[in-house]
Rosetta silent file (secondary structure, phi, psi, omega in degrees, C-alpha in Angstrom):
SEQUENCE: XXXXXXXXXXXXXXXXXXXXXXXXXXXXXXXXXXXXXXXXXXXXXXXXXXXXXXXXXXXXXXXXXXXXXXXXXXXXXXXXXXXXXXXXXXXXXXXXXXXXXXXXXXXXXXXXXXXXXXXXXXXXXXXXXXXXXXXXXXXXXXXXXXXXXXXXXXXXXXXXXXXXXXXXXXXXXXXXXXXXXXXXXXXXXXXXXXXXXXXXXXXXXXXXXXXX
SCORE:     score description
SCORE:     0.000 S_00000001
   1 L     0.000  -31.801  179.005  154.759  -99.783  -39.399 S_00000001
   2 H   -63.933  -41.469  176.578  158.362  -98.999  -38.451 S_00000001
   3 H   -62.309  -37.240 -179.863  157.368  -95.297  -38.010 S_00000001
   4 H   -72.756  -33.236  175.477  154.411  -96.321  -35.811 S_00000001
   5 H   -65.625  -40.921  178.453  156.753  -98.509  -33.655 S_00000001
   6 H   -64.568  -36.528  179.570  159.085  -95.598  -33.250 S_00000001
   7 H   -66.715  -40.571 -178.736  156.096  -93.425  -32.203 S_00000001
   8 H   -69.961  -35.416  175.063  155.107  -95.940  -29.657 S_00000001
   9 H   -64.356  -41.197  179.855  158.599  -96.115  -28.222 S_00000001
  10 H   -65.789  -40.171  179.766  158.643  -92.313  -27.967 S_00000001
  11 H   -71.806  -36.807  173.292  155.330  -92.319  -26.134 S_00000001
  12 H   -55.517  -49.482  178.454  156.459  -95.114  -23.795 S_00000001
  13 H   -64.032  -40.117 -178.843  159.459  -93.050  -22.865 S_00000001
  14 H   -63.804  -44.230 -170.267  157.409  -89.920  -22.531 S_00000001
  15 H  -108.072  -26.422 -173.462  154.684  -91.296  -20.279 S_00000001
  16 H  -116.122   -7.061  175.987  155.892  -94.544  -18.694 S_00000001
  17 H  -109.735  -50.855  178.978  159.639  -94.024  -18.342 S_00000001
  18 L   -71.156  137.793  179.526  160.109  -90.353  -17.585 S_00000001
  19 L   -67.336  -32.436  175.588  158.817  -89.320  -14.169 S_00000001
  20 L  -152.935  151.574 -175.893  157.376  -86.132  -15.649 S_00000001
  21 L   -74.375  148.353  173.843  157.228  -84.639  -19.100 S_00000001
  22 L  -120.206 -179.956 -175.097  159.614  -81.831  -20.073 S_00000001
  23 H   -63.144  -40.609 -172.638  159.513  -79.305  -22.944 S_00000001
  24 H   -68.518  -48.690 -177.884  161.683  -81.465  -25.224 S_00000001
  25 H   -65.551  -40.788  179.720  159.682  -84.711  -24.751 S_00000001
  26 H   -61.940  -43.558  177.242  156.356  -82.809  -25.052 S_00000001
  27 H   -62.688  -44.812  178.375  157.452  -81.156  -28.376 S_00000001
  28 H   -65.667  -34.961  174.359  158.624  -84.418  -29.790 S_00000001
  29 H   -63.723  -42.181 -178.530  155.444  -86.091  -28.700 S_00000001
  30 H   -64.148  -49.590  179.568  153.333  -83.456  -30.373 S_00000001
  31 H   -63.876  -37.859  176.539  155.298  -83.661  -33.641 S_00000001
  32 H   -66.155  -39.635  177.387  155.158  -87.482  -33.505 S_00000001
  33 H   -65.346  -39.504  176.908  151.414  -87.458  -32.924 S_00000001
  34 H   -63.661  -42.664 -179.042  150.878  -85.024  -35.828 S_00000001
  35 H   -66.785  -44.479 -179.037  153.025  -87.220  -38.115 S_00000001
  36 H   -61.874  -40.462 -179.945  151.231  -90.374  -36.912 S_00000001
  37 H   -64.430  -35.965  178.613  147.760  -88.990  -37.595 S_00000001
  38 H   -69.887  -37.658 -179.603  148.878  -88.255  -41.189 S_00000001
  39 H   -62.275  -43.814 -176.863  150.351  -91.754  -41.580 S_00000001
  40 H   -64.079  -16.434 -178.621  147.164  -93.356  -40.336 S_00000001
  41 L   -83.235  -11.071 -174.477  145.142  -91.569  -43.036 S_00000001
  42 L   -75.840  147.375  179.164  147.192  -93.479  -45.729 S_00000001
  43 L   -72.014  -16.751 -178.088  145.516  -96.409  -47.504 S_00000001
  44 L   -74.515  -16.394  176.306  148.723  -98.393  -46.916 S_00000001
  45 L   -92.321  120.548 -173.006  147.924  -98.723  -43.264 S_00000001
  46 L   -74.125  150.932 -178.114  145.450 -101.477  -42.670 S_00000001
  47 L   -86.019   89.703  176.959  142.507 -100.741  -40.311 S_00000001
  48 L  -115.649  169.908 -178.003  143.366 -103.034  -37.372 S_00000001
  49 H   -63.202  -36.138  177.994  142.725 -102.779  -33.732 S_00000001
  50 H   -66.487  -37.514 -178.541  146.229 -101.627  -32.946 S_00000001
  51 H   -70.374  -28.315  173.068  145.992  -98.808  -35.474 S_00000001
  52 H   -67.923  -44.465  179.174  142.708  -97.655  -33.780 S_00000001
  53 H   -64.800  -44.454  176.331  144.446  -97.483  -30.372 S_00000001
  54 H   -59.151  -39.702  179.495  147.364  -95.680  -31.830 S_00000001
  55 H   -64.765  -40.448 -179.722  145.132  -93.229  -33.562 S_00000001
  56 H   -68.343  -29.387  177.128  143.299  -92.463  -30.348 S_00000001
  57 H   -64.837  -50.717 -178.024  146.754  -92.128  -28.570 S_00000001
  58 H   -57.223  -47.648 -177.375  147.792  -89.583  -31.173 S_00000001
  59 H   -62.772  -26.494 -177.889  144.531  -87.615  -30.875 S_00000001
  60 H   -62.835  -27.787 -177.525  145.013  -87.404  -27.112 S_00000001
  61 H   -72.203   -3.286  171.796  147.838  -84.869  -27.737 S_00000001
  62 H   -64.249  -33.935  175.562  145.120  -82.393  -28.884 S_00000001
  63 H   -62.623  -39.831 -179.690  144.729  -81.675  -25.151 S_00000001
  64 H   -72.281  -34.737  178.529  148.385  -80.749  -24.849 S_00000001
  65 H   -66.237  -42.773  178.287  148.096  -78.530  -27.984 S_00000001
  66 H   -62.677  -43.923 -177.697  145.121  -76.676  -26.479 S_00000001
  67 H   -68.348  -42.090  177.814  146.883  -76.134  -23.186 S_00000001
  68 H   -64.823  -42.379 -177.605  150.168  -75.010  -24.901 S_00000001
  69 H   -70.686  -34.700  178.113  148.493  -72.681  -27.374 S_00000001
  70 H   -65.603  -42.548  178.584  146.371  -71.084  -24.591 S_00000001
  71 H   -66.368  -34.344 -179.462  149.391  -70.385  -22.482 S_00000001
  72 H   -66.812  -39.937 -177.836  151.267  -69.089  -25.497 S_00000001
  73 H   -68.767  -42.976  176.712  148.436  -66.670  -26.355 S_00000001
  74 H   -61.694  -41.147  178.334  148.279  -65.425  -22.837 S_00000001
  75 H   -69.285  -44.645 -173.865  151.976  -64.932  -22.567 S_00000001
  76 H   -76.083  -39.309 -173.888  152.516  -63.435  -26.024 S_00000001
  77 H  -106.767    6.353  178.057  149.585  -60.968  -26.153 S_00000001
  78 L    51.806   47.484 -178.675  149.332  -60.372  -22.409 S_00000001
  79 L   -71.045  139.452  176.466  145.659  -61.388  -22.353 S_00000001
  80 L   -91.603  122.192  176.418  143.812  -60.642  -19.086 S_00000001
  81 L  -100.947  127.693 -176.443  141.909  -63.585  -17.833 S_00000001
  82 L   -59.997  -42.946  175.521  138.860  -62.951  -15.702 S_00000001
  83 L  -121.523   92.042 -179.147  139.303  -66.147  -13.706 S_00000001
  84 H   -65.806  -38.578 -178.241  142.928  -67.041  -13.516 S_00000001
  85 H   -67.303  -40.454 -178.288  142.532  -69.814  -11.023 S_00000001
  86 H   -64.699  -49.580 -177.760  139.865  -71.507  -13.076 S_00000001
  87 H   -60.999  -43.809 -179.629  141.842  -71.261  -16.330 S_00000001
  88 H   -61.142  -44.555 -178.844  145.106  -72.384  -14.661 S_00000001
  89 H   -63.257  -42.518 -175.856  143.349  -75.450  -13.072 S_00000001
  90 H   -60.470  -49.476  178.725  141.701  -76.199  -16.412 S_00000001
  91 H   -64.465  -37.800  174.901  144.960  -76.247  -18.416 S_00000001
  92 H   -67.749  -37.829  179.136  146.575  -78.411  -15.734 S_00000001
  93 H   -70.718  -33.753  174.784  143.679  -80.885  -15.746 S_00000001
  94 H   -63.932  -40.089  176.093  143.910  -81.141  -19.529 S_00000001
  95 H   -61.643  -42.347  178.058  147.530  -82.132  -19.200 S_00000001
  96 H   -61.921  -46.138 -179.673  146.583  -84.632  -16.524 S_00000001
  97 H   -61.325  -40.060  174.747  143.836  -86.034  -18.744 S_00000001
  98 H   -60.469  -43.565 -176.190  146.306  -86.387  -21.605 S_00000001
  99 H   -67.882  -41.537 -177.888  148.756  -88.251  -19.464 S_00000001
 100 H   -71.006  -34.800  176.547  146.097  -90.635  -18.087 S_00000001
 101 H   -72.165  -37.759  177.915  144.534  -91.390  -21.499 S_00000001
 102 H   -63.124  -43.962 -179.452  148.018  -91.974  -22.992 S_00000001
 103 H   -58.638  -50.103 -177.662  149.065  -94.331  -20.184 S_00000001
 104 H   -61.169  -45.787 -178.460  145.874  -96.364  -20.483 S_00000001
 105 H   -67.241  -39.726  177.793  146.039  -96.580  -24.260 S_00000001
 106 H   -65.998  -32.041  177.343  149.708  -97.539  -24.236 S_00000001
 107 H   -70.898  -31.137  176.872  148.852 -100.256  -21.763 S_00000001
 108 H   -71.980  -37.614  173.820  146.162 -101.521  -24.065 S_00000001
 109 H   -66.169  -39.200  178.489  148.632 -101.680  -26.964 S_00000001
 110 H   -67.040  -42.212  175.886  151.030 -103.610  -24.723 S_00000001
 111 H   -60.591  -37.893 -178.477  148.290 -106.056  -23.677 S_00000001
 112 H   -69.860  -34.448  178.225  147.344 -106.592  -27.311 S_00000001
 113 H   -64.209  -36.909 -178.963  151.022 -107.268  -28.134 S_00000001
 114 H   -64.916  -42.605 -179.747  151.072 -109.799  -25.301 S_00000001
 115 H   -68.568  -38.254 -177.970  147.963 -111.567  -26.761 S_00000001
 116 H   -63.432  -40.879 -170.274  149.441 -111.500  -30.293 S_00000001
 117 H   -75.414  -45.782 -173.321  152.627 -113.079  -29.045 S_00000001
 118 H  -103.561  -27.305  179.770  151.336 -115.779  -26.735 S_00000001
 119 L  -135.325   60.787 -175.212  147.677 -116.298  -27.784 S_00000001
 120 L   -63.180  -42.283 -177.910  147.402 -115.300  -31.426 S_00000001
 121 L   -81.556  -40.623 -174.707  144.570 -117.602  -32.342 S_00000001
 122 L   -70.452  -26.906 -174.218  142.608 -117.689  -29.112 S_00000001
 123 L   -95.069    3.959 -172.252  142.557 -113.881  -28.791 S_00000001
 124 L   -60.804  -37.512 -177.611  141.605 -113.157  -32.408 S_00000001
 125 L   -71.085  -17.009  177.316  137.913 -112.561  -31.477 S_00000001
 126 L   -87.776  -31.820 -176.529  139.043 -110.015  -28.875 S_00000001
 127 L   -90.259   66.537  177.713  141.435 -108.069  -31.061 S_00000001
 128 L  -109.466  161.392  177.070  138.871 -106.448  -33.283 S_00000001
 129 H   -64.625  -40.478 -179.237  138.467 -102.931  -34.548 S_00000001
 130 H   -58.813  -49.326  177.155  135.078 -102.722  -32.797 S_00000001
 131 H   -59.138  -44.327 -178.772  136.532 -103.652  -29.415 S_00000001
 132 H   -60.712  -44.126  176.121  139.466 -101.302  -29.887 S_00000001
 133 H   -65.363  -35.317  178.204  137.041  -98.372  -30.649 S_00000001
 134 H   -70.782  -42.691  175.369  134.869  -99.276  -27.641 S_00000001
 135 H   -56.972  -47.565  176.631  137.891  -99.466  -25.440 S_00000001
 136 H   -63.470  -36.194  175.587  139.152  -96.122  -26.570 S_00000001
 137 H   -68.071  -43.424 -179.115  135.719  -94.542  -26.099 S_00000001
 138 H   -69.142  -29.114  173.924  135.414  -95.814  -22.583 S_00000001
 139 H   -65.038  -45.528  177.162  138.902  -94.567  -21.707 S_00000001
 140 H   -61.083  -45.370  179.577  137.988  -91.102  -23.019 S_00000001
 141 H   -57.810  -47.829 -178.243  134.699  -91.128  -21.110 S_00000001
 142 H   -63.171  -48.371 -177.407  136.287  -92.132  -17.899 S_00000001
 143 H   -69.890  -35.806  177.402  139.173  -89.671  -18.025 S_00000001
 144 H   -58.553  -46.566  176.969  136.753  -86.901  -19.103 S_00000001
 145 H   -61.066  -38.175  177.995  134.678  -87.630  -16.012 S_00000001
 146 H   -64.217  -48.083  179.557  137.898  -87.529  -13.901 S_00000001
 147 H   -57.232  -45.159 -174.753  138.869  -84.177  -15.449 S_00000001
 148 H   -65.413  -41.394 -176.241  135.428  -82.672  -14.822 S_00000001
 149 H   -66.965  -39.866  177.299  135.520  -83.820  -11.097 S_00000001
 150 H   -64.421  -40.107  177.731  139.035  -82.379  -10.628 S_00000001
 151 H   -65.877  -38.628  177.150  138.027  -79.151  -12.246 S_00000001
 152 H   -65.074  -39.870  177.764  134.952  -78.841  -10.032 S_00000001
 153 H   -63.477  -44.869 -179.721  137.162  -79.445   -6.919 S_00000001
 154 H   -67.701  -37.298  179.850  139.571  -76.730   -7.996 S_00000001
 155 H   -66.892  -39.652 -179.157  136.747  -74.319   -8.699 S_00000001
 156 H   -70.357  -33.777 -178.764  135.106  -74.930   -5.323 S_00000001
 157 H   -70.557  -35.785  179.061  138.442  -74.501   -3.540 S_00000001
 158 H   -67.296  -32.881 -174.330  139.039  -71.160   -5.378 S_00000001
 159 H  -100.583    1.302 -176.734  135.604  -69.902   -4.383 S_00000001
 160 L   -66.275  -26.866 -179.623  135.546  -71.452   -0.818 S_00000001
 161 L   -69.384  -30.541 -173.499  136.772  -68.294    0.825 S_00000001
 162 L   -97.473   -9.800 -177.491  133.847  -66.200   -0.409 S_00000001
 163 L   -77.978  146.069  178.983  131.185  -68.985    0.088 S_00000001
 164 L   -74.426  148.606 -171.678  129.003  -68.671    3.204 S_00000001
 165 L   -70.785  -25.442  178.569  129.637  -71.233    5.906 S_00000001
 166 L   -93.801    6.922 -175.790  125.982  -72.359    6.123 S_00000001
 167 L   -75.300  145.809  175.597  125.617  -72.772    2.452 S_00000001
 168 L   -60.992  -17.051 -179.618  124.667  -76.160    0.980 S_00000001
 169 H   -67.316  -20.049  177.475  127.719  -75.755   -1.195 S_00000001
 170 H   -62.880  -42.224  177.009  129.851  -76.638    1.912 S_00000001
 171 H   -63.801  -42.660  178.087  128.593  -80.243    1.707 S_00000001
 172 H   -64.895  -34.890  178.330  129.354  -80.299   -2.019 S_00000001
 173 H   -64.546  -46.607 -179.906  132.785  -78.865   -1.295 S_00000001
 174 H   -66.152  -37.840  177.919  133.643  -81.533    1.206 S_00000001
 175 H   -61.910  -53.073 -177.190  132.301  -84.287   -1.067 S_00000001
 176 H   -62.184  -35.070  179.673  134.194  -83.137   -4.118 S_00000001
 177 H   -64.321  -42.919 -177.625  137.366  -82.575   -2.079 S_00000001
 178 H   -68.139  -46.606  179.535  137.264  -86.152   -0.693 S_00000001
 179 H   -63.853  -38.010  176.975  136.470  -87.576   -4.140 S_00000001
 180 H   -66.472  -44.159  179.063  139.185  -85.708   -5.838 S_00000001
 181 H   -57.202  -44.465 -178.871  141.739  -86.671   -3.187 S_00000001
 182 H   -66.366  -38.925 -178.481  140.755  -90.337   -3.545 S_00000001
 183 H   -66.967  -39.152  178.649  140.863  -90.101   -7.352 S_00000001
 184 H   -66.414  -37.220  176.555  144.346  -88.574   -7.264 S_00000001
 185 H   -67.478  -42.051  178.246  145.608  -91.374   -4.967 S_00000001
 186 H   -68.228  -36.174  174.584  144.113  -94.015   -7.174 S_00000001
 187 H   -59.686  -43.772 -177.204  145.594  -92.406  -10.234 S_00000001
 188 H   -63.584  -54.290 -179.799  149.006  -92.323   -8.626 S_00000001
 189 H   -63.000  -36.308  179.605  148.944  -95.987   -7.608 S_00000001
 190 H   -67.105  -40.172  176.880  147.408  -97.003  -10.996 S_00000001
 191 H   -59.294  -40.822  175.817  150.244  -95.214  -12.764 S_00000001
 192 H   -64.792  -45.843  178.380  152.778  -97.210  -10.809 S_00000001
 193 H   -62.028  -40.793  179.633  150.944 -100.475  -11.526 S_00000001
 194 H   -66.456  -37.315  177.152  150.704  -99.730  -15.271 S_00000001
 195 H   -60.083  -48.291  179.039  154.468  -99.122  -15.344 S_00000001
 196 H   -65.458  -39.117 -178.892  155.162 -102.456  -13.679 S_00000001
 197 H   -71.457  -31.523  179.046  152.704 -104.326  -15.864 S_00000001
 198 H   -71.809  -43.993  173.033  154.094 -102.850  -19.075 S_00000001
 199 H   -56.236  -44.789 -179.860  157.681 -103.704  -18.110 S_00000001
 200 H   -61.466  -44.273 -176.575  156.613 -107.247  -17.331 S_00000001
 201 H   -64.438  -44.832  178.196  154.752 -107.594  -20.569 S_00000001
 202 H   -75.528  -20.548  173.929  157.631 -106.433  -22.820 S_00000001
 203 H   -68.411  -43.623 -179.868  160.050 -108.437  -20.702 S_00000001
 204 H   -66.610  -43.464 -179.832  158.052 -111.573  -21.455 S_00000001
 205 H   -59.019  -48.910 -175.206  157.712 -110.626  -25.161 S_00000001
 206 H   -61.623  -48.473  178.744  161.388 -109.891  -25.512 S_00000001
 207 H   -69.618  -28.149  173.184  162.580 -113.157  -24.066 S_00000001
 208 H   -67.675  -43.412  176.584  159.944 -115.086  -25.963 S_00000001
 209 H   -67.161  -38.091 -179.257  161.184 -113.612  -29.257 S_00000001
 210 H   -67.811  -39.380  177.215  164.823 -114.233  -28.279 S_00000001
 211 H   -63.008  -31.282 -179.725  164.089 -117.938  -27.567 S_00000001
 212 L   -76.480    0.000    0.000  162.507 -118.293  -30.954 S_00000001
């Protein structure tokens, strides 16, 4: 459990403290996720809701691995990509999806820690493995839908110059552009809100434990 706590601290620093990820934090995060996945396979780790959330958090770094490996292959072997704009946007959207999934799951872990600290008995029926799996699944579905919308918007922007002005695709272009812009704004403000909420939760937990 100490290793899992260290992993959570690493992820909080990577996604909720640092304004943007860098090469060092990304590499440490990938190594930590790989090590965490191995730990969670051990029989010594009990199957609890927190473990389910942490497992989903570690698996989210698969998106980072895909993006990093793809860029490495292109750079090392000088692979020619037929649609550079599409691929570049896809890799960037995968990183965005990883960030959003990680922030939401970290917030779920923080909220669960809050319930355990202040409402251990009353919240027991909420802190179940089934609910944790359902929450993780919902987060993945929502962020996947977000990634698909952003990718469609990037694709339409890349092909807008060659599209006819009277085409029905123009309406789709404007709709996806507005939806993507709104989604990016909501994601930005949600990210700030999650940072504030997480700081507040751990502030309350820290002083509660200190008073005890």
